[in-house]
C-alpha positions in Angstrom: 15.2 -0.9 -11.6 16.5 -1.2 -15.2 19.7 -2.8 -13.8 17.7 -5.9 -12.8 15.8 -6.5 -16.0 16.9 -9.9 -17.3 19.5 -10.1 -14.5 21.4 -13.4 -14.5 25.0 -13.7 -13.3 27.4 -16.4 -12.1 28.3 -16.0 -8.5 30.2 -17.4 -5.5 28.3 -18.1 -2.3 30.8 -17.3 0.5 28.6 -17.6 3.6 25.5 -19.6 4.5 24.7 -18.2 7.9 27.8 -18.6 10.0 29.2 -21.3 7.7 32.0 -20.1 5.5 32.1 -21.7 2.0 33.0 -21.2 -1.6 30.2 -22.7 -3.7 29.7 -21.7 -7.3 26.3 -20.6 -8.3 24.0 -18.4 -10.3 21.8 -15.5 -9.2 18.9 -14.4 -11.4 16.0 -11.9 -11.1 12.7 -12.9 -12.6 10.2 -10.6 -14.4 8.3 -9.9 -11.2 11.6 -9.2 -9.4 11.7 -12.4 -7.4 15.3 -13.4 -6.8 16.5 -17.0 -7.3 19.9 -18.3 -6.2 21.1 -21.7 -7.5 24.0 -23.2 -5.6 26.0 -26.0 -7.2 27.8 -29.1 -5.9 26.9 -28.9 -2.2 27.5 -31.6 0.4 24.6 -33.6 1.8 25.1 -32.4 5.4 25.1 -28.7 4.3 21.8 -29.3 2.4 20.3 -30.9 5.5 21.5 -28.0 7.7 19.9 -25.4 5.4 16.6 -27.4 5.4 16.5 -27.5 9.2 17.7 -24.0 9.9 15.6 -20.9 10.2 16.7 -17.3 9.6 19.7 -18.2 7.5 21.3 -15.6 5.3 23.5 -15.8 2.2 26.6 -13.8 1.3 27.0 -13.8 -2.5 29.8 -12.4 -4.6 29.6 -11.5 -8.3 32.2 -9.9 -10.5 31.0 -6.4 -9.5 28.7 -6.7 -6.5 28.5 -8.1 -3.0 24.9 -9.4 -2.3 23.3 -10.3 1.0 20.0 -12.3 1.0 17.7 -13.4 3.8 14.2 -15.0 4.2 15.2 -18.0 2.2 12.8 -20.7 0.7 14.1 -23.9 -0.8 12.4 -24.5 -4.2 14.3 -27.5 -5.5 17.1 -29.9 -4.6 18.7 -32.2 -7.2 21.3 -34.9 -6.5 24.2 -35.5 -8.8 26.5 -38.6 -8.8 30.0 -37.6 -7.6 32.8 -39.5 -9.4 32.3 -42.9 -11.1 32.4 -45.3 -8.1 29.1 -47.1 -8.7 29.6 -49.6 -5.9 30.0 -46.9 -3.2 28.3 -43.9 -4.8 28.5 -40.4 -3.3 26.5 -37.4 -4.3 26.7 -33.7 -4.6 23.5 -31.6 -4.6 22.3 -28.5 -6.5 19.9 -26.3 -4.5 17.5 -23.7 -5.9 16.6 -21.0 -3.3 14.2 -18.2 -3.5 15.4 -15.1 -1.5 12.7 -12.7 -0.4 14.9 -9.9 0.8 18.1 -9.2 -1.2 20.5 -6.3 -1.0 23.1 -5.4 -3.7 26.1 -3.2 -2.6 29.8 -2.9 -2.5 29.9 -4.5 1.0 27.7 -7.2 2.7 25.1 -5.6 4.9 24.6 -8.4 7.5 26.1 -7.8 10.9 27.7 -10.5 13.2 24.3 -11.7 14.3 22.9 -12.0 10.8 20.7 -8.9 11.3 20.2 -6.5 8.4 20.3 -3.0 10.0 20.0 0.4 8.2 19.7 4.0 9.2 17.6 5.2 6.2 16.0 4.4 2.9 14.7 6.0 -0.3 11.8 4.6 -2.3 9.9 5.6 -5.4 6.2 4.8 -6.0 3.9 4.6 -8.9 2.6 8.1 -9.9 4.7 9.6 -7.1 5.3 12.8 -9.0 1.6 13.5 -9.0 0.8 12.2 -5.5 3.5 14.1 -3.8 2.2 17.2 -5.5 5.3 19.3 -5.7 6.6 20.8 -8.9 10.1 22.3 -9.2 8.9 24.4 -12.2 7.6 27.7 -11.0 6.6 28.7 -14.5 6.2 26.9 -17.7 5.8 29.4 -20.6 3.7 28.7 -23.6 6.6 29.3 -26.0 7.8 26.5 -28.3 10.8 25.3 -26.4 12.1 23.2 -29.2 12.9 26.2 -31.3 16.5 27.0 -30.5 16.4 30.7 -31.2 14.3 31.3 -28.0 16.0 32.2 -24.8 15.1 29.6 -22.1 14.8 30.8 -18.6 12.9 28.1 -16.6 13.0 28.4 -12.8 13.6 24.8 -11.7 15.0 23.6 -8.4 14.6 20.8 -5.9 11.5 20.9 -3.7 10.9 19.0 -0.5 8.4 18.5 2.4 10.2 17.4 5.6 8.6 15.8 8.6 9.9 15.5 12.2 9.4 11.8 12.1 12.2 11.5 9.5 10.2 11.3 6.3 10.8 13.7 3.4 8.9 13.9 0.2 11.0 15.3 -2.6 10.5 16.4 -6.2 13.2 17.5 -8.6 13.3 18.5 -12.3 14.1 16.0 -15.1 15.1 17.9 -18.3 16.1 15.9 -21.3 17.3 17.1 -24.7 16.3 14.8 -27.5 17.6 16.2 -30.8 16.3 19.7 -31.0 13.6 19.0 -28.4 13.6 19.8 -24.8 11.5 17.5 -22.6 10.5 18.7 -19.2 9.4 16.2 -16.5 9.3 15.7 -12.8 11.0 13.0 -10.7 10.3 12.2 -7.1 11.1 10.0 -4.2 10.3 9.5 -0.5 13.2 9.4 1.9 13.2 8.2 5.5 16.1 8.9 7.9 16.2 7.4 11.4 18.1 8.3 14.5 18.4 4.6 15.4 19.1 1.6 13.2 16.1 -0.1 11.5 15.9 -3.7 10.6 14.3 -4.8 7.3 11.0 -5.8 8.9 10.6 -2.3 10.3 11.6 -0.7 6.9 9.0 -2.9 5.1 6.4 -1.9 7.6 7.2 1.8 7.1 7.0 1.4 3.3 3.7 -0.5 3.6 2.3 2.3 5.7 3.4 5.0 3.3 2.1 3.1 0.4 -1.3 2.7 2.2 -1.2 6.4 2.9 -0.9 7.1 -0.9 -3.6 4.5 -1.7 -6.0 6.5 0.5 -5.0 9.7 -1.2 -5.6 8.5 -4.7 -8.1 5.6 -4.3 -5.9 3.4 -6.6 -3.4 0.6 -6.1 0.1 2.0 -5.4 3.4 0.1 -5.2 7.0 0.8 -4.6 9.0 0.9 -7.9 12.5 1.3 -6.4 14.0 1.0 -2.9 17.5 2.0 -1.9 18.8 1.3 1.7 21.5 3.2 3.5 23.9 1.9 6.2 26.3 4.6 7.4 28.2 5.5 4.2 27.1 2.6 2.2 24.0 2.2 0.0 22.2 -0.9 -1.3 19.7 -1.7 -4.0 16.9 -3.7 -2.4 14.6 -6.2 -4.0 11.8 -7.8 -2.0 9.1 -5.2 -1.3 6.8 -5.6 -4.3 8.9 -3.7 -6.7 7.1 -3.1 -10.0 8.8 -1.6 -13.0 6.1 0.9 -13.9 7.7 4.0 -15.4 5.3 6.9 -15.6 7.3 10.1 -16.1 5.3 13.2 -16.9 6.9 14.4 -20.1 5.8 17.6 -22.0 5.7 17.2 -25.7 6.0 19.8 -28.4 2.5 21.2 -27.8 3.3 21.5 -24.1 0.5 19.0 -23.3 1.3 16.3 -20.7 1.7 12.8 -22.2 -1.3 11.6 -20.1 -3.3 14.5 -21.5 -4.8 15.5 -18.2 -4.0 16.3 -14.6 -6.2 14.5 -12.1 -7.4 17.1 -9.7 -9.4 14.4 -7.9 -6.2 13.0 -6.4 -5.3 14.2 -2.9 -1.6 15.0 -2.6 1.0 15.3 0.2 1.3 19.0 -0.7 -2.3 19.4 0.4 -1.2 18.3 4.0 2.1 20.1 4.1 1.2 22.4 7.1 0.1 19.5 9.2 2.1 16.6 7.8 3.6 15.3 11.0 0.3 15.2 12.9 -1.3 13.6 9.8 1.2 10.8 9.5 1.1 10.1 13.2 -2.7 9.9 13.2 -2.7 7.7 10.1 -0.2 5.2 11.6 -2.4 5.0 14.7 -5.5 4.5 12.6 -3.8 1.6 10.7 -3.1 -0.2 14.0 -6.7 0.1 15.3 -8.4 -0.5 11.9 -6.1 -3.0 10.3 -8.8 -5.4 8.9 -10.5 -2.4 7.2 -7.3 -1.4 5.5 -6.6 -5.0 4.4 -10.1 -5.3 2.9 -9.5 -1.9 1.2 -6.3 -3.1 -0.4 -8.1 -6.2 -1.7 -10.8 -4.0 -3.3 -8.0 -1.9 -5.0 -6.4 -5.1 -6.3 -9.7 -6.2 -7.8 -10.0 -2.8 -9.4 -6.5 -3.1 -10.8 -7.1 -6.5 -12.5 -10.7 -5.6 -13.5 -12.6 -8.1 -11.3 -16.1 -7.2 -10.2 -18.1 -9.8 -8.3 -20.3 -10.2 -5.3 -17.1 -11.1 -3.4 -15.9 -7.6 -4.1 -19.2 -6.3 -2.7 -18.6 -8.4 0.5 -15.0 -7.0 0.8 -16.4 -3.5 0.6 -18.8 -4.4 3.4 -15.8 -5.7 5.4 -14.3 -2.2 5.0 -17.4 -0.7 6.5 -17.6 -3.0 9.4 -13.8 -3.0 10.0 -13.8 0.8 10.1 -16.9 1.3 12.2 -17.1 -1.6 14.6 -15.5 -0.5 17.9 -14.6 -2.5 21.0 -17.3 -2.6 23.6 -16.9 0.3 26.1 -15.7 -1.0 29.5 -18.3 0.9 31.5 -21.1 -0.3 29.2 -19.8 -3.9 29.5 -20.0 -3.7 33.3 -23.6 -2.4 33.1 -24.4 -5.2 30.7 -22.9 -7.9 32.9 -24.7 -6.6 36.0 -28.0 -6.6 34.2 -27.3 -10.1 32.8 -26.6 -11.5 36.3 -29.8 -9.8 37.7 -31.9 -11.5 35.0 -30.2 -14.9 35.6 -30.9 -14.5 39.4 -34.7 -14.2 38.6 -34.7 -17.5 36.7 -35.4 -20.8 38.4 -34.8 -23.3 35.6 -31.1 -24.3 35.3 -31.3 -24.8 31.6 -32.7 -21.2 31.2 -29.8 -19.8 33.2 -27.2 -21.7 31.1 -28.9 -20.5 27.9 -28.6 -16.9 29.0 -25.0 -17.3 30.1 -24.1 -18.9 26.7 -26.0 -16.8 24.2 -26.6 -13.4 25.8 -23.5 -11.4 24.8 -22.7 -7.8 24.2 -21.0 -7.7 20.8 -21.0 -4.0 20.3 -22.4 -2.4 17.1 -24.0 -4.7 14.6 -23.5 -4.4 10.9 -26.6 -2.2 10.4 -25.3 0.3 12.9 -21.8 0.3 11.3 -23.4 1.0 7.9 -25.5 3.8 9.2 -22.6 5.4 11.1 -20.3 5.6 8.0 -23.0 6.6 5.6 -24.4 9.4 7.9 -21.0 10.8 8.7 -19.8 11.0 5.1 -23.1 12.4 3.8 -23.2 15.1 6.4 -19.6 16.0 5.5 -20.1 16.1 1.8 -23.7 17.3 1.4 -24.6 18.6 4.9 -27.8 16.6 5.1 -30.0 16.7 8.3 -30.9 13.8 10.5 -34.4 13.9 9.1 -33.1 13.7 5.6 -30.8 10.8 6.5 -33.8 8.8 7.8 -35.0 8.7 4.2 -32.1 6.4 3.3 -32.9 3.7 5.9 -34.7 1.5 3.3 -31.7 1.6 0.9 -29.3 0.8 3.8 -31.6 -2.1 4.8 -31.4 -3.4 1.2 -27.6 -3.2 1.3 -27.6 -5.2 4.6 -30.0 -7.7 3.1 -27.7 -8.4 0.1 -24.7 -8.6 2.4 -26.4 -11.2 4.5 -27.6 -13.2 1.4 -24.1 -13.4 -0.2 -22.4 -14.0 3.2 -24.7 -16.8 4.5 -26.1 -18.2 1.2 -29.6 -17.7 2.7 -32.4 -19.7 1.3 -35.1 -17.5 2.9 -34.0 -14.1 1.4 -33.1 -13.1 -2.2 -30.9 -10.3 -3.4 -32.6 -6.9 -3.8 -30.0 -4.7 -5.4 -29.4 -4.9 -9.2 -25.9 -5.6 -10.5 -25.6 -1.9 -11.4 -26.6 -0.9 -7.9 -24.1 -3.3 -6.4 -21.3 -1.6 -8.5 -22.5 1.8 -7.3 -22.4 0.6 -3.7 -18.8 -0.7 -4.1 -17.5 2.5 -5.6 -19.4 4.8 -3.2 -18.3 3.0 0.0 -14.7 2.7 -1.2 -14.7 6.5 -1.4 -16.7 6.8 1.8 -13.9 4.9 3.6 -11.3 7.2 2.1 -13.3 10.3 3.3 -13.6 8.9 6.8 -9.8 8.3 7.0 -9.1 11.7 5.6 -11.4 13.3 8.1 -9.8 11.3 11.0 -6.3 12.4 10.0 -7.4 16.1 9.9 -7.9 16.9 6.2 -9.9 20.1 5.6 -13.5 19.2 4.6 -13.4 22.0 2.0 -10.5 20.3 0.3 -12.2 16.9 0.4 -15.3 18.3 -1.3 -13.3 20.2 -3.9 -11.1 17.2 -4.8 -14.0 14.7 -4.9 -16.1 17.1 -7.1 -13.4 16.4 -9.8 -14.0 12.6 -9.4 -16.5 12.3 -12.2 -17.4 8.7 -11.5 -18.0 9.3 -7.8 -20.2 12.4 -8.6 -22.3 10.3 -11.0 -22.5 7.2 -8.7 -23.2 9.3 -5.6 -26.1 10.9 -7.4 -27.5 7.6 -8.8 -27.4 5.8 -5.5 -28.3 8.5 -3.0 -29.7 11.3 -5.2 -27.2 13.7 -3.6 -24.6 16.2 -4.8 -21.4 17.4 -3.2 -21.6 20.9 -1.7 -19.7 23.2 -4.0 -16.5 24.9 -2.8 -16.1 27.4 -5.7 -13.3 29.5 -4.2 -11.2 26.7 -2.7 -7.8 26.2 -4.5 -6.3 22.7 -5.0 -2.8 24.0 -4.9 0.2 25.0 -6.9 0.8 21.6 -8.6 -2.6 21.6 -10.2 -2.3 25.2 -11.3 1.1 24.9 -12.8 0.9 21.4 -14.3 
């Protein structure tokens, strides 16, 4: 991504959709990696055509790259007097366009129909080295590497987890010599190879899903930091999928301590799921489709975490996660029974207004919020602490208080007041964010022993879980969290 920092170059626009042209312009990349293209001295009819057309793409040439851009938004149009004939003036126009999807390469990537098709991609994500959980270093001795008289024999090689669906998670060594120092780090990326060509929308969806997958594993906001697309023998740098220049490379200093000073054993890793990775990814993608609103609310909560916002709105978003995850469609057989009972009751009524009232307001909406809250809480508590049904009933009052506050903040009720303190609301937010992750991990087949072990390292959750529910995670003393945690 360093290539695009402060990027600003003169260019020639050679195609606007099917229209061949040769307009001078300038292409620039902003700090947040949005791409702007300014086109100079355009004719009025071309400007009008661009304004009216949809799904146009641009072909742009710089001194060293051929750039293809699509999903265009006009940000500004300025007119400029052409010549000096004031009595019959004519104008040229400068147009500023924001391009959402932009590909840099040595060829243009659009086909004859203007479609951008690729057979694979590679992306990197924030903290990918840790979240993939592979280390190419089989041993890191406690010797002082920076002293040149020592023989250095470090086993380091490329490591990968492959899937049948075309994904591969890769880690490889990054060894730098700085003066007399040797610095050992890990680099990683995620690769996807498809048997059939993929358009950009499908690729963005795959990246979104894989980013969501990592956000469930770590409970933090994750973003792609670099994306490279492949089309047969050609490759393209791609901007347009929330690229963020966060560089977090694990570097070992002279005292052999990682620059972050700790390894987070609380983070779930792809290496935890290596033996069942294909089944896990398939289940996860299916879960996203059926529980899309829950995942959207989860991402909003993570975004609030990232920018340090903590309000009652964040509490309501957390409750949306619960309802989105637990509310299910009404069972077809149950719906038939309900409709038959409803018609039987209507048949017994004589007043026409009563019948219309029943038809209008008597509906089977499935589980209400209280039921959803109980389902998630009970399932996760049983998984983490193995409580009984009788013990769970002791939490009904707390759950009723959570429901009360959810209703108060949702409906601005004048008849009820909030019950939970601000501290308790923060505990609820954190607990149920983790509860959602636990449910997803259980649904995709993660071992409950691993879930307990990893979460026992999440100090904040351990404390909050105890404060809110007076419960502890069942210990899993002998369960290993894998090679990465042991070596790193």
